[in-house]
N, C-alpha and C positions, 0 to 999 in steps of 0.2 A: 466166534469160531474157537477161540482158546477155551472158553467155558464149556462149549458143547463137545469139542473133539479132542481137547488136550493139545500137547506140544508135538507129539510124534505121530507118524503114520503107521508104524508097526511092520510094514513090509511093502512089497510091490503092489501095484494097483490090481493085478490079477489074482492076488491072494488076499491078505488082510488089510492092504493099505488104501483101498478105495472108500470113498464116502460121497454123499450127495453133493458136497460143496464143490467137488471137481466137476460134476455134471452141470451144476448151476453156473460155474465159471465158464465152462465150454459153451454153454447155451448163450450166455451174455457176450462172449467174445465173437462167436459166429454172427450174432445179430449186429454187433458193433462194426465189425470189419466187412460184413456183407458176404460171408462165405457160407456154404451149406453146412459145414461142420468145423469143429476145432478139437484138437487133442492137446491136453496140458502136459508139459514136461518140467523137469527140475531146472534145466538150464537150456540156453540156446545151443550149446555144443551138442547136447544129447538130442535135441529136436532135429538139428541138421543131420546128425549121424543116422537117426532113424529114417528120415524121409529119403535121404540119398541111398541108404542101404536097400530100401524097398523099391524105389524107382529104378535104381541101377540094375536090378534083376530083370527088368524088361527092356533095357537100353542096349544098343549096339555100339554107342559111343557117348562120351560125356564131353561137352564143351564147357570150359570154365574160364571166367575172366581172370587174367593174370594177377589182379589185385584183390582177389577174393580172400576172405578171412580164413584163418587156419581151421576153423570149425567146419568150413566147406571143403577145404583142400584135403584134410585128413581122411574123411570118409570116402571121397572120390578115389584117393589112392588105394584105400583098403578094399574098395569094391572089386578091383581086378578088371574093370571094364576099360577098354581103350579110351584114352582121354586126349583132348586137344586143348591147349592153352590158347585162349583168345587174347590178342593184344588188347590192352585196356580199352574197353568201350567200343571196340570195332566189331560189333555183332553183325553188321550188314554182310560181312564176308562169309558168314555161315549160312546165309540164305541159299536154298537149293544145293545143299551139301552132298546129296546123294545117299545119305544113310537112311535106313528104313525106320529106325526108332531112336533118334537122338534125344539126349537130355541136356538142356541148357541151364546152366547154374550161374547166378550172379547175385551180388548185393544190389540194392536199389540206391542207397546212399553209402558211399565207401568210407569206411571208418578212419582211414589214415590220410585221405586226400580231401574228403568233404565234398567230392563231386558226385554226380548222379549218372546212373546208367542210362543209355538211350532207350527209354521205355517205349517209344514209338516203334523201334526196330524189334524189340522183344514182343510187342503186341503183334507185329507182322509175323514173327516166328510162331506165335501161338495160333494165329489164324490160318496160316498157309502150309505149315509143315506137319509131318507125322509125329513130331516130337512133343516133348513135355517141358514146360518152363518152370523152374524153381527160383524164387526170388527171396532173399533174406532182407527183411525190413527192420533189422535190429535198431538201426540208428535213425530210421524215418518214422516209425510208429510213434504216435503221440505228438509229432511235431508238424508234419506236412498235411495239407489238404484240409477240407472242412471237418471239423470236430477231431482232427488229429488221427485220421484213419491211415495215414501213410501215403506213399507214392504209388504203390502197385495194388495193394489190397483194397484201397478205397475207391477204385473205379470198376466199371463193368468188366467182368472176367468170364471166360469159359472155364469153369472149374473142373471140367473133365480133362483139361490140358494144362492146368497150372496149379501150383501150390505155393504157399507163402509161409515163411517162419517169422515169428515176432518174438521179441524178448521184452521182459517187464522190469529189468533192473536199471534201465536208463531213464527215458522220459516218464515212465510209469512209476518209478521210484520204489519198486518192491523187489521183485526177483521172479524166477521161473520163466517159462517160455511156452509157446504153443505153435502147432502146425495148423494152418488154415487150409482146408482142402474139401474135396467132395466126400460124401458119405462112404462110397466104396473104398476110397483111399484111407479114410479113417479106420475102417474095419481091417484093411490090410496091415496098417501100422500096429493096431492092437494085437493082431495075431502073429505078425512076422518081424516087427522091429525089435531087435535085441536090446537096444538102449532104452526101450520102453518096458519090455517084459522083465528084464533081469536087473532092475534097479529099484531101490526103495523109493516109494512115492514121496513127493515133497510133504512137509508138514501141512496139514489142512488149512492152517492160518494163511499160508501163502496164496492159494487161489482165492480165499476169502478177501484178502487185501487187494488182489488184482481186480476183483469185482468192484470193490469200492473205488479203486484207481480209475477204472473205466468211466465211472460217473464223474469223477473230477476232470479227467481228460476231455470228456464230451463237453463240459461247460467252461473250458479254459481258453476260449478264443482270445481273451485279452492278454493272458499270459503268453500265448503263442505270438501274438503281435509284439509284445514287449521283447520276447526272445529274439525275434527277427530284427527289431530296431537295434538292440544291443549288438547283435552280430554284425550288422552293417556299420555301426559306429566303430567297432573294433577294427574291422577291415579298413575303414577309412583312415584310422590312425596308423595302422601297420603299412598302408600303402606308401608312407614316407620312406619306409625301409626298402621297398621294392626297387627304388631307383638306385640303390647301393649294391644291388646284386645283379648277376647275369640274368637276362629275361627268362632263359630256360629254367632257371632255378625257381622261378616264381610262377610256374604254369598254373597253379591252383587259384591265382588271383581273380580269374573270371568266374569262379564258383561262388554261389550265394547260398551258404548254409551255415548252421551253427558250429560246424566242425571246420577249424581253420588250420591248415598246414603251413608252417614257417620253415622252409628248407634251410638247413645248415649242413652242407655236405662234409663228410668226414667224421668218424666216430669221436676222435679226440676233440675236434672243434665243437661238436654238439655238446659233449660232456663238459667241456671247459666253459662254454657259454652258459649252461645251466648253473654251473658253480658260481659264475659271476652274478647271475640273477638271484641266487640264494643269499649272497652277501647283501643284496638290497632288500631282503625279506620276502622274496617271491619264489615260490616253488613251481618250477616248470620241469617237465620230464622229457628227456631225450628219447626219441624213438629211433632204434637202430637195428641192425641185422640181428636175428633173422626176421623180425617183424616187417622191416622194409629191406630192399636190396642194399648191398654195400654201395656207398656213394649217394644214396638217397636219404641220408639221415635228416631228421627234422625235429622241431618242436611240434607237438600236436595239441592244439587248444580247443577245448569243447566248452562253449559258452553255457553257463548255468545261471538261472535266476536266484539260486541260493547264495550267489556272490553279488554284492551290491553293484549297481552301475558305476559308482565312483571307483570302487576297488578294481572292477574289470577294466575300466578305461585307464586307470593309473598303471595297471599291469602292462597294457599295450604301449603306453607312452614310455615306461621304463624299458620295455623291450626294444623300442626304437632307439632310445638313448644308448643302451648297451650295445646295440648292433652298430651304431655309428662309430663307437669307440673300439669295436672288436677288430682284432687283427691276428 
């Protein structure tokens, strides 16, 4: 792709920035995730902004999970459509809500807690309501289900009533994002989504690398198995620390995903704990307001196979040791 197309895209895709590599990537992504169509974007933030802007123009209310990512919250606010914040995961309360055209917006795997949305209830909303379901699979794509198709995109869908955003800078190891959707919605996005129309296209090498990454992801069942084994191993080690904290602080412990939240309430506490860890040669980042509410500060650990099993488990053991000594 670098040899054929060079390093830059020269402009927006509707002007000089389009090339066949984008179409090839979109075809491969739609086939991989099982959607009728896909539209490539520079980032997940732009993809979410685009699809929410277009869908909101047809909605009379937007329901949004309270722990949704900022890239979902911001375009919902900017849409001007009335919104209702759903207590985390409690989507059953929106069934039969009385609105004529609701838009339901959620992540599938939540990036700060590592827990999963109630996909069975969302499926019921898709099947029984007049609304539309948008699911962000940024942290699930490449990791969950057969061949890494994610939690929501990889199962049978009514694509006239749902759309999915996926990003490729996490499990796929590249960058860029896509909206998976119906053909009519793709046409609407191309013609009406401002974050698609008025931005420079990604360098053509990005969708080319994503195409290659799809092939790797598809054949990486053993890597996914190893990822889950390491995640469970780390959780088992960290469970020693759970007995030292109030149970409510460790609500994510029943979650089984590669994203692990280790709550340390209080901004000063979280920062001080991370400083102690750095003295042991381990870099952990404190997640604090405004990314999480005040009082919900935490360490956020995302297991990666780029770090050896030995180093990963040593990190978990040192975290427990530091936690036992922390006051």
